[in-house]
C-alpha positions as CSV (number, residue, x, y, z in Angstrom):
1,M,-2.8,11.1,-7.0
2,Y,-2.0,7.4,-7.1
3,G,-3.6,4.7,-5.0
4,D,-4.7,4.8,-1.5
5,Q,-1.9,7.0,-0.4
6,G,-2.4,9.7,-2.9
7,W,1.4,9.5,-3.5
8,P,1.9,11.0,-7.3
9,K,2.2,8.3,-9.8
10,E,5.3,9.3,-11.3
11,L,7.1,8.3,-7.9
12,D,6.0,4.8,-8.5
13,A,9.2,2.2,-8.0
14,L,9.2,1.0,-11.6
15,I,8.6,4.7,-13.2
16,A,10.8,6.8,-11.1
17,A,13.7,3.7,-10.2
18,P,13.2,1.5,-13.1
19,E,16.9,0.8,-13.5
20,H,16.3,-1.0,-9.9
21,H,12.9,-2.2,-9.5
22,K,11.3,-4.8,-12.4
23,L,7.8,-6.2,-12.6
24,L,7.6,-9.7,-12.2
25,F,4.2,-10.2,-11.7
26,E,0.9,-8.1,-11.5
27,N,-3.0,-8.5,-11.3
28,E,-5.6,-6.6,-9.4
29,K,-4.6,-8.0,-6.1
30,V,-0.6,-8.4,-5.9
31,R,2.2,-6.9,-7.6
32,V,5.7,-8.8,-7.6
33,L,8.9,-6.8,-7.7
34,D,12.2,-7.8,-8.0
35,T,14.6,-4.9,-6.4
36,H,18.3,-5.3,-6.8
37,I,20.7,-2.3,-6.0
38,P,24.4,-3.1,-6.5
39,P,27.4,-1.7,-4.0
40,G,27.3,2.0,-4.3
41,E,24.4,2.8,-6.1
42,I,21.4,5.3,-5.2
43,T,18.3,4.8,-6.3
44,N,16.1,7.7,-7.4
45,V,13.5,8.8,-5.0
46,H,10.1,6.6,-5.2
47,T,7.6,5.3,-3.7
48,H,6.0,1.7,-2.3
49,Q,2.3,2.3,-2.7
50,W,1.5,-1.0,-1.4
51,P,2.6,-2.7,2.1
52,A,4.3,-6.0,1.1
53,T,5.8,-9.2,2.3
54,V,9.9,-8.7,1.4
55,Y,12.2,-11.8,0.4
56,Y,15.7,-11.2,0.8
57,V,17.5,-12.9,-1.8
58,S,20.9,-11.3,-0.8
59,C,21.4,-8.5,1.9
60,S,23.5,-5.8,2.0
61,D,23.9,-2.6,4.5
62,F,22.0,0.5,3.2
63,I,20.6,3.9,4.1
64,R,17.3,5.0,3.1
65,Y,16.8,8.8,2.5
66,D,13.4,10.8,2.2
67,D,12.8,12.7,-0.6
68,H,14.6,16.1,0.8
69,G,18.0,13.6,1.3
70,V,17.3,13.4,5.1
71,E,18.8,10.3,6.4
72,L,15.9,8.0,8.0
73,V,17.7,4.4,8.5
74,D,21.1,3.2,8.5
75,S,21.1,-0.6,8.7
76,R,24.4,-0.5,9.9
77,K,22.8,1.2,13.4
78,L,20.1,-1.3,13.2
79,S,20.3,-4.1,16.2
80,S,19.4,-6.9,13.9
81,N,19.2,-7.3,9.7
82,P,17.6,-9.6,7.6
83,L,19.6,-12.7,6.4
84,P,19.4,-14.1,2.9
85,G,16.4,-16.5,2.6
86,T,14.3,-14.6,5.2
87,S,11.0,-12.7,4.7
88,A,9.8,-9.6,6.3
89,W,6.5,-7.6,6.4
90,S,6.7,-4.1,5.0
91,G,4.4,-1.3,5.5
92,S,3.8,0.9,2.4
93,L,7.0,3.3,1.8
94,P,6.7,6.9,1.1
95,P,9.2,8.7,-1.1
96,H,12.6,7.9,-0.3
97,A,15.8,6.7,-2.2
98,L,17.9,4.1,-0.8
99,K,22.0,3.2,-1.4
100,N,23.5,-0.1,-1.2
101,V,26.6,1.2,1.2
102,G,27.6,-2.5,2.0
103,K,29.8,-5.0,-0.2
104,V,27.3,-7.1,-1.8
105,D,23.8,-7.1,-4.1
106,L,20.5,-5.9,-2.1
107,H,18.3,-7.8,-3.9
108,V,14.7,-7.9,-2.8
109,I,11.6,-9.7,-4.0
110,R,8.7,-7.3,-2.8
111,V,5.2,-8.8,-3.1
112,E,2.4,-6.0,-2.4
113,I,-0.9,-6.6,-1.2
114,K,-3.2,-4.0,-3.1
115,G,-5.9,-2.1,-1.2
116,A,-4.1,-3.7,1.8
């Protein structure tokens, strides 16, 4: 098991979906991930163990699925979507996959707060 949530370590974003997640920085308090999902691509099922501040470099419509392929969120159905250059708070995320269904890159910097 891995961290406070108890999800398997092999589902960590850097291990399960390395083609879409890159490590920019890590120490005992934070981990900074660069997430980049081009249009039409879907990530492997993965987790985000810790809550984070998320900075949107570029935004696109997406669908988030659980680890069984059930749709959880379709950004096209939300009342508002983030804009490039804005930030938001995200809790830790259980096993999921994310598909970019928009026309531009989904590019996010995620500053995860360890032990939060």
